C-alpha positions, 0 to 999 in steps of 0.5 A, a space after each residue: 466193248 461198247 459196255 464201257 462207253 455206255 457205262 460212262 454215259 450212264 455214270 455221267 447222266 446219274 452223277 451230273 444229270 447230263 450225257 457227255 459228247 463223244 469226241 475223237 481227240 484222246 486225253 493223255 494227261 490228267 488224273 489216271 485210275 485203273 481197274 482190272 477186268 476179265 471178260 469172257 476169259 480176257 484179262 486187261 485193265 481199264 484206265 480212266 484218264 480224266 481232266 481235273 476240271 471234269 473231276 471238279 464237276 463231279 465233286 461239286 455235283 456229288 459232294 457239293 464241294 466247289 473247291 475240292 483238294 487233290 485227295 478228293 479228286 484222286 478219290 473221285 477218279 478211282 471211284 468213277 473207275 469203279 462205277 464205270 466197270 460196275 455199270 459195264 458188268 451189269 450190261 455185260 450180265 444182261 447180255 449174258 457175257 461173263 465179266 469180273 472186275 477188280 478193285 479200282 486203283 488211283 495210278 497218278 496225276 500225269 501222262 498216260 503211258 500204258 498200252 491199249 487196244 481201244 479207247 473212247 473220249 468224251 467231253 462235257 462243258 469243255 472238260 474231257 476224259 478218255 477210257 482205255 482198254 
């Protein structure tokens, strides 16, 4: 499932012009969004838990908005989940693997408590996020 790690890095590079650093510590609280994935017949959810600080970097870069409100940050969280899954789908297709994705959903601002098998965490200028699947 390195597709998700690569996909997040591509999303960061395209959106912020920089590569995030992978880190070990999981972010368990923040803006939480998800998207359903079916890969090689296995169904699961990809969750993005992202700090408001990192979402603000995206808002500034993508929308030129230095003071985004919560609704804008929620939308960015949801769209970032979609972008990550979309890039992962292209990577999977390039590797001749089946991959379908659903519609992204914003879940909440809060503590992540869903079951997961794997995760990867990233840091950018002190702001963090974690992908769970």
